[in-house]
N, C-alpha and C positions, 0 to 999 in steps of 0.2 A: 783793675780799678776798684776802689773801695765802694763806689756808688753802684748799687744793684739796679737792674733794669726796672724792677717793680718800684723801687724807691724813686727812680727818675720819673716813671709814669705817674705815680701818686703826686709828686711834687709839681709836675707840669699841670696836672689837673687842678690842684689848688690854686696855682698861679693864674691859670686861665680863668677860673671862676672869679678870682679877685679882680683880674684885669677887666673882665666884662662889666663888673660893677663900677669900675673907675671911669671908663670912657664911653659908656653907652650913650649913643646919640651924639658923639663928638663930631664936629665938622671935619670934612675931608681936607687934608692939607695938600695943595696942588703943587707937586714937584715941578711940573712942566713950566709953570708961570714964574718960577723962582729966578731971580737975578743974583749974580754974585760971581766971584772969581775962585771959589773953593771947589772941592770935589767931595764925593762920598763913596766909601767902599762898604758894602754890606756883605758880610760873611755869615752864611747860614749853616749851622751844624744840624744835620737832619738824618733820617734813616727810614727806609721802607718798612722796617720792623716796628716802628713806633706809631701808634694810632693817633697821637697828638700832632704828628708832623705834617700830614696832608694840608691842613689849613695854612701852615707856614709856607709850604711849597707853592700853594695857590697864590699867596700874597706876593711871593717873589716873582712869579709869572706876571702878576698884575702890574707890579712896579716895572718889570722889564718892558711891558708894552707901552708904558707911559713915558719913560725917560727920554726916548728918542735920542737927540744929540746932546743931552745934558751929560756932564761928567759924573755919572753915577755908575759904579762898577759893582756887579753882582757875582757872587761865588757861592755855590752850594757844595759843601763838603759832606759826603755820606760816611758817617763814622761806622766803625766795625763792632762796637760793643753790644749792639742789638742783634748781631748775627747769631748769638747763642740762644735766642728766644724763639727759634722755630723757623725763621726765614732769613736766608743769607742775601743781603742786598748786593746785587752784582756790581754796584758802583762803590761799595764800601772799601775803605783802605785804613789800615792801622795808623798810617802817617797822619791822617786827618784827625783821628782821635787824639794823637799826641799833640797836634797843633791846638786842639781845644783845651787840653790839659795845660799847655803852655800859656794860653790866654787866661786860664784860671789863676795861674801864678802871677802873670802880669797885672791882672785886675784885682788881685787879692781876693778872689772868689773861687776857691778850689772845688766847690760843689758843682760839677758839670751836669748838664741835662740836655735833652732834645725836646722840641726844637729851640735852639739858642741862636740869637742874632748878635753879631758884634759889628759896631759901626766905627770905622776908621781906627780900629784897634784900641779904642778908648772907652767905650761904654757897651754894656750888654743888656739885652732885652729878651723876653719870651718871643720866639720867632714868629708868632701869630699876632703879636701886639701891634696892630696896624697903626693906630694913632701915635703911639710913642715912637715907633720906628720912623714914621714919616716926619715927625718933629725933629728927630735926631738927624735925618738926612738933610732937612731944610737948614738946620743949624750949621752943618758942615759945609753945605753949598754956600752959605753966607760968610764963611770964615776963609779969608785969603790964605793961600799956601805959599810958603817961601821956597818950596822945593819943586823943581820941574823934572819931568821925565819924558823922554822921547824914545820910542822903540821902532826898529825896522827888523823884520824877520825874513830870512831866506830859507825856504824849505828844500830839503833834498829827500831822498827816498825814505829814510828811517829817522831823520832828525831835523831839527830846525836850528839855524844859527841866528842868534839875536844880537843885534848891534844896539847898544844903549848909550844914551847921553843924558846925564843928570846934572843939575846945578842946585846948590843950596842944601845938599844932603849932609847932615851932621856926621862927624866921625863915629864909626860904630854902626852905621846903617848897613842894611843888606838889601839886595834885590831879590824878591821872591817872584818867580815866574810860574804862572799857572796856565795849563792848557785846558780849555773849557769846551765841553760839548753843549751846544746851544739848547737842545731839547731832546727828550726821550720819553717813552712810555713803557711801563712795566705792568704785567698782570701778576699780582701777588696771590699765591695759592695757600700759604701757611702763615702762621704768626698772627699778630694783632690786626693786620690789614687784610687777612685772608678774604679772597673773593673780590677785592677791589682792583680796579685798573688805575694806576697812578701816573701822573704826568710830572715831569721834572724839567727845569731849565737851569742853564748855567752850571752844569755839573763839572766839578773839578775832576779831571781825569789824570792829571799829572801836576805835581808841585815840586819845585826845586828852588832852594835858597842859595844865593851866590854872594860872596863878599864883593863890595864895590871896589873898583880900582882907585888909586890915589887921585887920579885926574877926574874921576866921575864919568869917564867914558871907557867903554870896553866891549868885548864880544864874549858871549857865553853860548854853549850848545846844550840843547835839551832833547832827549829822545822822544819820539812821537808815539802815541797809542797806535796800535796796529790798524784801527779803523779810521784814522785821521783823514779828513779831507777839508780843504779850505772853505767850503761852503757851510758845513755843519759845525765847524769848530772855530774857536778864536783863541788868541794868546794875549794874556794880560800880565802886566808887570806892576809890582808894588814896591815902593821904597819904605822899609820898615825899620824902626828903632829896635835893634835886637835885644836891648836891655829893658825897655819899658813897653814895647809892643805897639806903640803908636804908628799909624801909617801916615807917612809924610808926603807921599806923592803916588800917583797911579796913572797908567796909560795903557791903551790897547796898542798892539803891534800892527803896523801895516805889513802885510804878508805878500811876498813874491815867490814864485816858483823858480828854483835853480835848475836850469836846463843844461848845465855843463856836464 
């Protein structure tokens, strides 16, 4: 990548200082009390090697506790380009860095950084910008979606079979399936966060993109992480415009164990 870690860190510092001046004392936007027929997907690009990321991770956890049964879907992608700075994030994956670069292309903003938050694939913010992120979530919850998605997942020993049904998905859409670990803690001993114990939520452990069938209904299979269990993990599906990046629909999968 052309952007160095030091450049990323400097840029995020400047952005954070600017943001603090913009919304200091701003009123809290209550997601729980919001009505509407929309949905919101918050994708956070983060890293244990980035000293600016813990506040964004904490904000994600805060929103996770608030949303309850609201259609707000949270994903934390741990990118790998910070791994060269003295600490390898055990959750990092080059595929997540590639997804962030792809968002840069979709949003015409090729300068990537951490922490970066993407809302419904349409807008991006500094990942710790609480006021702006809440407003973006509220806006999406108030925007009706024409695309529906339903998922049922059947788990076997090493993989899960996902049955999907979708309506209103435009031609060229794809189904992105993510396996998420709900929470984890890490003790960082090197790098910018050396000596800190970090907490994470909604960690993307697996991501797979699949073309939608012509009927909008189908079955796809995705391999499970070795430590997968139904209590500590969940499966999320996103209908995404592969050309523009917009997320058109989202759903969590109901999971049953295959005893055959």
